[in-house]
N, C-alpha and C positions, 0 to 999 in steps of 0.2 A: 573771135578773137578767142587765139590759144592763152591758157597763164603759164610763159615757160619761165616766169619763176617758181610756181607750183612742181610741174615735171621733173625740174630740177632738183629738188628736194626733196621727191615722193619716194617715203622707203619699202616701195614693193622694187624701185628701181635701183638706188642708193644705198646702200647700206653706210651710214654716217656719212651724210649727202655734206653736213655744216664743217667737214676736215676736209684741207689738202691734203689729199692722198693721187699722185699720179699713176703710181705702181695699179695703183685697181683697172685701169684698161692696158696692165700687160697682158700678153696672151691672150687678152679675147678676140672673137670674132665677131665684127662686128657690120649685119647688113643694111649696107648705104641704104636700099631699097625698098627697106620693109615696116616693123615695127619700134625699131630701136632706137630708140631717143639719147641716146648717150651725144648727139652730133647734134640736138634742135636748132642748133645756130646755123645749119645750113638749108633747116626747111625736110621733110618725108615728106615720102611718096611722089607722085606724079610729078608736082612740085617744088622738089628738091632743089637745089643750088646744083648746074650744070657742070659750074668750072671747081667741083669741090674735088678735085682727086688732085688738078693742080695748085689750089689755097691749101691742100695740106702738103703737099711738095715740098713747096715753095716757104712755106717757113721752117721743117725741117733743115733743106740745105738753107737759108739765112742762117738759122742756129746753130746747123752743125759749122758753119766758117766761121761763128763769131768766136763758137768754141776754142776751136784749132785756131786764130789766128790770133788769138789773145787773149793774155792773164788776165784778172780780175780783179782787182784792192781794191776796201773798203777804204773811203777819208781817215785825214786826221789819225792812224793807227789804231781805229776801233777794230772790237773784237766781233765775230758775229755773234757771239752773245748778249752782244747791248742792242742786237737789233729792234727796233719794233717793231714789233708785227701784227699786231694789233688792223682788225679790219672797219669798215664803213657799212652802214647800213645799206642795202641798193640792189638794186638788180642783177648787178653783178659781183656786190660785193671787195669794191675796192680796196686797197690798202688805205689807212686813213693818214699815211706822211709815205711818198716816196720814196725807191730806195734808191740810193745815191752811190754807183760802183766803179771805179776809174778803171776805162779800158790802158793794160798797156801792153802796146805791138810785139807780137814775137817774132824775133828775124827768124828766116830762114835757117 
């Protein structure tokens, strides 16, 4: 069995692995068939997920549509500095409290 938690926090692969820093992927050329473990949820090597490209494309399209079609507000006039960003300990490090955002449809 592969310890995905340990791979996701390996200092030789990730610098400052405990911090949320999505910009670390910008400008990276990740070889999905090789030994790059940045996308380990899809598996790697010969036994990798055959739908990885479709999955990544669909996620990008859905996110783009959400950003394009909606304005997002916090409930009850909450300020962004008042958000509780603490995390629970676990395999995927979820947020301790769910984010509640109100979508407001942008009319064309």
